C-alpha positions as CSV (number, residue, x, y, z in Angstrom):
1,M,0.0,0.0,0.0
2,E,2.9,2.3,-0.6
3,S,1.9,5.7,-1.9
4,G,4.3,5.5,-4.9
5,K,2.5,2.5,-6.3
6,F,-1.0,3.9,-5.9
7,N,-2.7,5.1,-9.1
8,Y,-4.8,8.1,-7.9
9,E,-6.0,8.8,-11.4
10,S,-8.1,5.6,-11.5
11,V,-10.1,6.8,-8.5
12,D,-10.3,10.4,-9.8
13,S,-11.6,9.0,-13.1
14,A,-14.3,7.1,-11.3
15,W,-15.3,10.2,-9.4
16,R,-15.7,12.2,-12.7
17,A,-17.7,9.3,-14.2
18,T,-20.0,9.2,-11.1
19,C,-20.6,13.0,-11.3
20,K,-21.4,12.7,-15.0
21,V,-24.0,10.0,-14.3
22,L,-25.6,11.9,-11.4
23,F,-25.4,15.5,-12.7
24,G,-25.0,15.2,-16.4
25,R,-21.4,16.5,-16.4
26,E,-18.1,16.6,-14.5
27,V,-17.7,19.1,-11.7
28,G,-14.0,19.0,-11.1
29,S,-11.3,16.6,-9.7
30,L,-11.8,14.5,-6.7
31,R,-9.1,16.2,-4.7
32,G,-11.0,19.4,-4.5
33,F,-13.9,17.7,-2.8
34,E,-11.9,15.9,0.0
35,P,-13.2,17.9,3.0
36,Y,-16.8,17.7,1.7
37,L,-16.6,13.9,1.3
38,K,-14.4,13.1,4.2
39,E,-16.9,14.6,6.7
40,A,-19.3,11.8,5.7
41,M,-17.1,9.0,7.1
42,L,-17.5,7.2,10.4
43,P,-14.7,7.8,12.8
44,W,-11.2,6.7,12.1
45,T,-7.7,7.3,13.4
46,V,-4.4,8.2,11.7
47,T,-1.3,7.8,13.9
48,K,2.4,7.2,13.5
49,S,4.1,3.8,13.5
50,S,6.1,3.2,16.7
51,F,8.8,1.5,14.6
52,S,9.2,3.7,11.5
53,G,7.2,6.9,11.9
54,K,5.0,6.0,8.9
55,D,1.3,6.8,8.8
56,V,-0.9,4.1,10.3
57,Y,-4.5,4.2,9.3
58,L,-6.9,2.6,11.8
59,S,-10.6,2.0,11.5
60,N,-11.2,2.1,15.2
61,P,-11.0,5.4,17.3
62,H,-10.7,3.7,20.7
63,Y,-6.9,2.9,20.9
64,E,-5.3,4.6,23.8
65,K,-2.6,7.2,23.8
66,G,0.8,5.6,24.3
67,A,-0.1,2.3,22.6
68,R,2.2,0.9,20.0
69,F,1.2,0.9,16.4
70,A,2.7,-0.7,13.2
71,T,2.1,-1.3,9.5
72,P,1.3,-4.8,8.5
73,D,4.9,-5.5,7.4
74,E,6.3,-4.1,10.7
75,A,3.7,-6.0,12.8
76,K,4.7,-9.3,11.0
77,A,8.4,-8.7,11.7
78,N,8.0,-7.6,15.3
79,K,9.2,-10.1,17.8
80,Q,7.3,-10.5,21.0
81,K,9.4,-9.8,24.2
82,T,10.7,-13.0,25.7
83,F,9.0,-14.3,28.8
84,S,8.7,-17.5,30.8
85,I,5.2,-18.8,31.2
86,N,6.2,-19.8,34.7
87,D,6.6,-16.1,35.6
88,I,2.9,-15.6,35.1
89,K,1.8,-16.1,38.7
90,D,-1.2,-13.7,39.0
91,I,-3.5,-11.5,36.9
92,D,-1.4,-8.4,37.3
93,S,1.7,-10.2,35.8
94,L,-0.5,-11.5,33.0
95,F,-1.7,-8.1,32.0
96,R,1.7,-6.5,32.5
97,V,3.3,-8.9,29.9
98,A,0.2,-8.4,27.7
99,S,0.6,-4.6,27.6
100,E,4.3,-4.9,26.9
101,N,3.7,-7.2,23.9
102,M,0.6,-5.8,22.3
103,V,1.1,-4.0,19.0
104,Y,-1.9,-2.6,17.1
105,C,-1.8,-2.9,13.3
106,G,-3.3,-0.5,10.9
107,N,-3.5,-0.4,7.1
108,K,-4.9,-4.0,7.2
109,V,-6.0,-5.7,4.0
110,F,-7.4,-9.2,3.5
111,G,-8.1,-11.2,0.4
112,K,-7.1,-9.9,-3.0
113,N,-6.8,-6.1,-3.3
114,L,-5.5,-3.9,-6.1
115,N,-4.6,-0.2,-6.2
116,I,-5.8,0.8,-2.7
117,E,-4.4,3.6,-0.4
118,L,-5.2,4.9,3.1
119,V,-7.4,1.9,3.9
120,D,-7.9,-0.3,6.9
121,N,-9.9,-3.5,7.2
122,A,-10.3,-3.8,3.4
123,I,-11.3,-7.1,1.8
124,D,-11.2,-7.8,-1.9
125,C,-11.2,-4.1,-3.1
126,V,-10.0,-2.4,-6.3
127,D,-9.2,1.3,-6.8
128,V,-10.2,2.4,-3.4
129,Y,-8.9,5.5,-1.6
130,H,-9.3,6.7,2.0
131,A,-11.7,4.0,3.4
132,H,-12.2,1.6,6.2
133,N,-14.3,-1.5,6.8
134,V,-15.0,-2.1,3.2
135,R,-15.5,-5.4,1.4
136,N,-15.9,-6.1,-2.4
137,V,-15.8,-2.3,-3.2
138,K,-14.5,-0.8,-6.5
139,K,-13.6,2.7,-7.7
140,S,-14.6,4.6,-4.5
141,A,-13.2,7.0,-2.0
142,Y,-14.0,8.5,1.4
143,I,-16.2,5.6,2.6
144,S,-16.7,3.5,5.6
145,H,-18.7,0.3,6.3
146,V,-19.6,-0.3,2.7
147,R,-19.8,-3.6,1.0
148,E,-20.6,-5.0,-2.5
149,S,-20.5,-1.5,-4.0
150,E,-18.8,0.6,-6.7
151,H,-18.5,4.2,-7.8
152,V,-19.4,5.6,-4.4
153,F,-18.0,8.6,-2.6
154,G,-18.7,10.1,0.9
155,I,-20.7,7.1,2.2
156,P,-20.6,6.4,6.0
157,A,-22.5,3.1,5.9
158,F,-24.4,1.5,3.0
159,P,-24.3,-2.0,1.4
160,K,-24.9,-2.7,-2.2
161,I,-24.9,0.8,-3.6
162,Q,-23.6,2.2,-6.9
163,F,-22.9,5.6,-8.5
164,S,-23.8,7.6,-5.4
165,I,-22.5,10.4,-3.3
166,R,-23.2,11.3,0.4
167,C,-25.9,8.7,1.2
168,F,-26.5,6.9,4.4
169,E,-28.3,3.7,5.2
170,G,-30.4,1.5,3.0
171,I,-29.6,-1.4,0.6
172,N,-29.7,-2.1,-3.1
173,A,-29.6,1.5,-4.5
174,Q,-28.0,3.3,-7.4
175,R,-27.6,6.8,-8.7
176,M,-28.3,8.7,-5.5
177,F,-27.2,12.0,-4.0
178,E,-27.9,13.1,-0.4
179,S,-30.4,10.4,0.1
180,F,-31.0,8.4,3.2
181,Y,-32.7,5.3,4.6
182,T,-33.6,4.4,1.0
183,N,-34.0,0.8,-0.3
184,Y,-34.3,-0.8,-3.7
185,S,-34.4,2.6,-5.4
186,S,-32.6,4.6,-8.1
187,D,-32.1,8.2,-9.3
188,M,-32.9,9.8,-6.0
189,Y,-31.8,13.3,-4.9
190,Y,-32.3,14.8,-1.4
191,S,-34.7,12.0,-0.4
192,F,-35.4,10.2,2.8
193,N,-37.1,6.9,3.8
194,C,-38.1,5.8,0.3
195,S,-38.5,2.2,-0.9
196,N,-38.9,0.8,-4.5
197,C,-38.8,4.3,-5.9
198,S,-37.0,6.0,-8.8
199,D,-36.7,9.5,-10.2
200,C,-37.5,11.4,-7.1
201,M,-36.2,14.8,-5.9
202,F,-37.0,15.8,-2.4
203,G,-39.0,12.7,-1.9
204,F,-39.9,11.7,1.7
205,N,-41.5,8.6,3.1
206,L,-42.6,7.2,-0.3
207,R,-43.3,3.7,-1.4
208,G,-43.3,2.6,-5.1
209,K,-43.3,6.1,-6.6
210,R,-41.7,7.6,-9.7
211,H,-41.4,11.1,-11.2
212,V,-41.8,13.0,-7.9
213,I,-40.6,16.4,-6.7
214,G,-41.4,17.4,-3.2
215,N,-43.8,14.4,-3.0
216,L,-45.7,15.9,-5.9
217,Q,-46.4,13.4,-8.7
218,L,-45.6,14.8,-12.1
219,P,-46.0,13.5,-15.7
220,P,-42.8,11.8,-16.9
221,D,-42.0,14.4,-19.5
222,K,-42.5,17.3,-17.1
223,Y,-40.4,15.6,-14.5
224,S,-37.6,15.1,-17.0
225,I,-37.5,18.8,-18.0
226,L,-37.5,20.0,-14.3
227,K,-34.9,17.3,-13.4
228,R,-32.5,18.6,-16.0
229,K,-32.9,22.1,-14.8
230,L,-32.4,21.3,-11.2
231,L,-29.4,19.0,-11.8
232,S,-27.7,21.8,-13.8
233,E,-28.1,24.0,-10.8
234,L,-26.6,21.4,-8.5
235,A,-23.7,20.8,-10.8
236,E,-23.0,24.5,-11.0
237,G,-23.0,24.8,-7.2
238,L,-20.7,21.8,-6.8
239,E,-18.2,23.1,-9.4
240,K,-18.1,26.6,-7.8
241,K,-18.2,25.8,-4.1
242,K,-17.0,22.2,-3.9
243,R,-20.0,21.4,-1.7
244,L,-23.8,21.7,-1.7
245,F,-26.3,22.2,1.1
246,S,-26.7,19.0,3.2
247,I,-29.8,17.2,4.4
248,C,-29.2,18.9,7.8
249,D,-28.9,22.3,6.1
250,F,-32.1,21.5,4.2
251,A,-33.9,20.8,7.5
252,R,-32.8,24.1,9.0
253,M,-34.4,26.0,6.0
254,N,-37.7,25.5,7.9
255,D,-38.5,28.9,9.4
256,G,-39.7,27.3,12.6
257,I,-36.4,25.4,13.4
258,A,-34.4,26.6,16.4
259,L,-30.6,26.4,15.9
260,Q,-30.1,24.9,19.3
261,D,-32.7,22.1,18.8
262,V,-30.1,19.3,18.8
263,E,-30.2,18.2,22.4
264,P,-29.3,14.5,22.7
265,G,-32.2,13.5,24.8
266,E,-32.4,10.2,26.7
267,P,-29.7,7.6,25.8
268,I,-30.8,4.1,25.1
269,P,-31.6,1.7,26.7
270,T,-34.9,3.2,27.9
271,Q,-36.8,-0.1,28.3
272,P,-36.0,-3.6,29.6
273,A,-34.9,-6.3,27.2
274,S,-37.2,-9.0,26.0
275,A,-37.1,-12.4,27.7
276,G,-35.4,-13.9,24.6
277,V,-32.5,-11.4,24.8
278,Q,-32.2,-12.0,28.6
279,R,-31.8,-15.7,28.0
280,A,-29.4,-15.2,25.1
281,F,-27.2,-12.9,27.3
282,S,-27.0,-15.5,30.1
283,E,-26.2,-18.3,27.6
284,T,-23.5,-16.2,25.9
285,T,-21.7,-15.3,29.2
286,K,-21.9,-19.0,30.2
287,I,-20.4,-20.2,26.9
288,V,-17.8,-17.5,26.5
289,L,-16.7,-16.8,30.1
290,G,-17.7,-20.0,31.8
291,A,-20.0,-18.3,34.3
292,E,-23.6,-17.1,33.8
293,Q,-24.5,-13.4,34.2
294,R,-28.1,-12.2,34.3
295,K,-30.1,-9.0,33.7
296,I,-28.4,-7.4,30.7
297,E,-29.6,-3.9,31.8
298,D,-27.2,-3.9,34.7
299,F,-24.3,-4.4,32.2
300,A,-25.5,-2.0,29.5
301,P,-23.2,0.9,30.5
302,Y,-20.2,-1.4,30.3
303,L,-21.2,-3.2,27.1
304,M,-22.0,0.1,25.4
305,R,-19.0,2.2,26.5
306,H,-17.6,2.1,22.9
307,A,-20.9,2.0,21.0
308,L,-22.0,4.9,18.9
309,P,-24.6,6.9,20.8
310,V,-28.4,6.6,20.1
311,W,-30.9,8.8,22.0
312,K,-34.7,9.1,22.4
313,V,-36.0,12.6,21.8
314,K,-39.3,14.4,21.5
315,G,-40.0,14.7,17.8
316,K,-42.0,16.7,15.3
317,F,-45.4,15.3,16.4
318,G,-44.7,15.0,20.1
319,S,-43.8,11.3,20.2
320,K,-40.4,9.9,21.3
321,T,-38.2,8.9,18.4
322,Y,-34.5,8.3,17.7
323,R,-31.6,10.6,17.0
324,L,-28.1,9.3,16.1
325,D,-24.5,10.5,16.5
326,M,-23.8,9.5,12.9
327,P,-22.2,11.4,10.0
328,L,-24.6,13.4,7.7
329,V,-27.6,13.1,10.1
330,K,-26.3,13.9,13.6
331,D,-27.2,17.6,13.3
332,L,-30.8,17.1,12.2
333,P,-33.0,19.2,14.6
334,N,-35.2,17.2,16.9
335,C,-38.3,19.0,15.8
336,C,-38.1,17.6,12.3
337,L,-37.7,14.0,13.4
338,C,-40.6,11.6,13.9
339,T,-41.3,7.9,14.2
340,L,-41.5,5.6,11.2
341,Q,-45.3,5.3,11.3
342,E,-45.7,9.1,11.6
343,A,-43.4,9.6,8.6
344,L,-45.4,7.1,6.5
345,N,-48.5,9.0,7.4
346,N,-46.9,12.2,6.3
347,N,-46.1,11.5,2.7
348,R,-48.6,13.8,1.0
349,P,-47.4,16.4,-1.5
350,Y,-45.3,19.1,0.1
351,I,-45.5,21.7,-2.7
352,A,-48.0,23.1,-5.2
353,K,-47.5,22.4,-9.0
354,S,-46.2,26.0,-9.5
355,D,-43.5,25.4,-6.8
356,A,-41.9,22.7,-8.9
357,E,-40.6,25.4,-11.2
358,L,-38.6,27.1,-8.4
359,P,-34.8,27.3,-8.3
360,I,-33.2,24.5,-6.3
361,R,-32.6,26.4,-3.0
362,A,-36.1,28.0,-3.1
363,L,-37.6,24.6,-3.8
364,A,-35.7,23.0,-0.9
365,K,-36.9,25.7,1.5
366,K,-40.5,25.2,0.4
367,V,-40.3,21.4,1.0
368,S,-38.5,21.9,4.3
369,Q,-41.5,23.6,5.8
370,K,-43.5,20.3,5.8
371,A,-41.0,17.5,5.5
372,A,-41.1,14.8,8.1
373,I,-37.8,12.9,8.6
374,T,-37.4,9.6,10.4
375,L,-34.2,7.8,11.5
376,E,-36.1,4.6,12.0
377,M,-36.2,1.7,9.6
378,L,-38.1,-1.6,9.8
379,E,-37.9,-4.0,6.9
380,G,-38.9,-7.6,6.5
381,S,-39.9,-9.9,9.3
382,C,-38.9,-8.4,12.7
383,R,-39.9,-9.4,16.2
384,D,-39.1,-8.4,19.8
385,I,-37.0,-5.4,18.7
386,V,-36.5,-3.1,21.7
387,D,-34.7,0.3,21.7
388,V,-33.3,-0.4,18.1
389,S,-33.5,2.4,15.5
390,Q,-33.4,0.2,12.5
391,A,-33.9,-3.5,11.8
392,I,-34.1,-5.7,8.8
393,D,-35.3,-9.3,9.2
394,S,-34.1,-9.6,12.8
395,T,-35.5,-11.0,16.1
396,D,-34.8,-10.5,19.8
397,I,-32.5,-7.5,19.4
398,Y,-31.9,-5.0,22.2
399,C,-30.4,-1.5,22.4
400,M,-28.5,-0.7,19.3
401,W,-28.5,1.4,16.1
402,D,-28.7,-1.3,13.4
403,C,-29.4,-5.0,13.0
404,T,-29.6,-6.9,9.7
405,T,-30.6,-10.6,9.5
406,S,-29.5,-11.1,13.0
407,T,-30.9,-12.5,16.3
408,R,-30.5,-12.6,20.1
409,S,-28.0,-9.7,20.4
410,G,-27.8,-6.4,22.3
411,C,-26.0,-3.4,23.6
412,Y,-24.0,-3.0,20.4
413,T,-23.8,-0.6,17.4
414,A,-24.5,-2.8,14.3
415,V,-24.8,-6.6,14.0
416,I,-25.0,-8.1,10.5
417,Q,-25.8,-11.7,9.8
418,S,-24.9,-12.6,13.4
419,Q,-26.3,-14.0,16.6
420,Y,-25.6,-13.9,20.3
421,I,-23.5,-10.7,20.1
422,F,-23.3,-8.4,23.2
423,G,-21.1,-5.3,23.6
424,G,-18.6,-3.7,21.3
425,Y,-18.6,-1.2,18.5
426,L,-18.8,-1.5,14.7
427,R,-19.3,-4.1,13.4
428,A,-20.1,-7.8,14.0
429,L,-20.4,-9.7,10.7
430,D,-21.1,-13.4,10.3
431,S,-20.3,-14.0,14.0
432,E,-21.8,-15.6,17.0
433,F,-21.5,-15.9,20.8
434,C,-19.2,-13.0,21.4
435,I,-18.8,-10.3,24.0
436,N,-17.2,-6.9,23.3
437,L,-16.4,-7.5,19.7
438,Y,-14.9,-4.9,17.4
439,D,-14.6,-4.7,13.6
440,S,-14.5,-8.5,13.3
441,T,-15.8,-11.1,10.8
442,K,-16.6,-14.8,11.2
443,V,-15.5,-15.2,14.8
444,K,-17.1,-17.3,17.5
445,R,-17.0,-17.6,21.3
446,C,-14.7,-14.6,21.7
447,F,-14.3,-11.9,24.4
448,E,-12.6,-8.5,23.8
449,V,-11.3,-9.0,20.3
450,D,-10.6,-6.4,17.7
451,S,-10.1,-6.6,13.9
452,C,-10.1,-10.4,13.9
453,S,-11.4,-12.9,11.4
454,Q,-12.2,-16.6,11.1
455,S,-11.2,-17.3,14.7
456,N,-12.7,-19.0,17.7
457,S,-12.4,-18.9,21.5
458,C,-10.0,-15.9,21.6
459,Y,-9.6,-13.4,24.4
460,F,-8.1,-10.0,24.3
461,C,-6.7,-10.5,20.8
462,H,-6.1,-8.0,18.0
463,N,-5.8,-8.8,14.3
464,V,-5.6,-12.5,14.4
465,E,-6.8,-14.7,11.6
466,G,-7.6,-18.4,11.6
467,C,-6.7,-18.8,15.3
468,E,-8.4,-20.8,18.0
469,D,-7.9,-20.8,21.8
470,C,-5.7,-17.7,21.9
471,I,-5.1,-15.2,24.7
472,F,-3.4,-11.8,24.3
473,C,-2.3,-12.6,20.7
474,C,-1.8,-10.0,17.9
475,N,-1.0,-9.9,14.2
476,V,-0.7,-13.6,13.8
477,K,-2.4,-16.4,11.8
478,G,-3.2,-20.1,12.5
479,L,-2.2,-20.3,16.2
480,H,-3.8,-22.8,18.6
481,Y,-3.5,-22.8,22.4
482,A,-1.4,-19.7,22.3
483,V,-0.6,-16.9,24.8
484,F,1.3,-13.8,23.7
485,N,1.7,-15.3,20.2
486,K,3.5,-18.4,21.7
487,E,1.8,-21.8,21.4
488,L,1.8,-23.7,24.7
489,P,1.0,-27.2,25.9
490,K,-2.8,-27.4,26.3
491,E,-2.6,-27.7,30.1
492,E,-0.5,-24.6,30.4
493,Y,-2.9,-22.7,28.2
494,L,-5.9,-23.8,30.2
495,R,-4.1,-22.7,33.4
496,I,-3.7,-19.1,32.0
497,K,-7.3,-19.2,30.7
498,R,-8.7,-20.2,34.1
499,M,-6.7,-17.4,35.8
500,L,-8.0,-14.8,33.3
501,L,-11.7,-15.9,33.4
502,D,-11.7,-16.2,37.2
503,Y,-10.6,-12.5,37.3
504,V,-13.1,-11.4,34.6
505,N,-16.1,-13.2,36.2
506,L,-15.3,-11.9,39.7
507,E,-15.1,-8.3,38.4
508,L,-18.3,-8.6,36.4
509,S,-20.2,-10.2,39.2
510,K,-19.1,-7.5,41.8
511,K,-19.0,-4.4,39.6
512,K,-20.9,-5.2,36.4
513,R,-17.9,-3.9,34.4
514,L,-14.2,-4.5,33.6
515,E,-11.9,-1.5,33.3
516,R,-9.4,-3.4,31.2
517,S,-10.2,-4.0,27.6
518,V,-8.4,-5.0,24.4
519,F,-7.6,-1.3,24.0
520,S,-6.4,-0.7,27.5
521,L,-4.6,-3.8,28.9
522,D,-2.7,-2.0,31.6
523,K,-5.7,-0.4,33.4
524,K,-6.4,-1.8,36.8
525,M,-9.7,-1.8,38.5
526,G,-10.4,1.2,40.6
């Protein structure tokens, strides 16, 4: 991933092609739009290698100051400090050696990648620049948590999207700009909560609609004429200012909006978990830690200490709804937010026929006076979803932002195709029976692991692949019964594991939390 080998022109060419598809013409080089697109990404960290001073790009913002960082080549070459397993007599000596040996690796890539730069946790990507947590992505830049997509720019989280700029949440979409919570749709501009729609500008809470401006249905030929005019205005604005008004700017065009109306409100959880989630939490602690813990609500502050915040606020129509600390939508005023059902009930035309002729900003201001915006999504078959802002085909989920085809999980940020996941950050993918899981894929029965894949029964590990029964390992592949990257006789490994889990279970039972984590190994309990 050396900068001298990266072909920036390939990504710039993809940007120009995307703008031509969306706006009918190019609006300038990608480099000029970096601040505008970068602000859409979920948090990341750039630090310096502890070995060479090179830039290390990390998809997780939770690493502590003073930790050691490395590029993949440096991490592979780094030799663990020598130790004798017989010197590990108690939990303090165990964590002391762990903190001395842990090296966090950035710029991580997996599978087959070609022409990528400034990326971390990238899998099978081509022509990708400045991105993290991406899988099967092509010709894209300034994106995070995107998979199976191409020609996308400024996307914080969205699977299966093409030829789009600054969009957030949904699935199976193409040719979209500043559109959100939109599924199975195409050719959408400044739209929110639409499904199975196409050719909409300022479309809100629509289902199966075409040729719409401000929720007003238009004849196809009339829509086509107005669309060309409005896209020309958008292209001109982008070319001149290198940015356009955002969906949050749009919401504040409403004359009744107070600038200070962004108070967080009440953090989730606000309700008790379902019986199914309670059972799943107890089962998971028993399987992973060897001792059963009960009543997940008591552990919620601990499990969610690294999760992205979600709050309940009083919305547009007086009901409690969700607001998120997420790029592109975090500054939406509370008084324009509403529940999903309220939004679907508020999808009537927002403008008169004559208003459709207005210039783009005047049109936006007109629509903003009536628009209802929801940060809730419920798709497919969902059951027993409590304090979750969006769910797709999921059951028994508690207290998180997003769940997709998942079950029996809680106190997380986003679980995808996973089950029995409790605590952590972004994201759990194809995983099960884990506690405090970070940016990991295809892992089972793990506790406090970060950036791991295809591994089982690991504890306090970072960037391990194909490992099983490992403790305090980092930047290795294929180890079994290992501590500090050193394989041990099974009985010695089990002695260390018992020591660790006795400590963890005692602290959780007494204090409902553990100060130490995979990011802070040298912290002692207060």
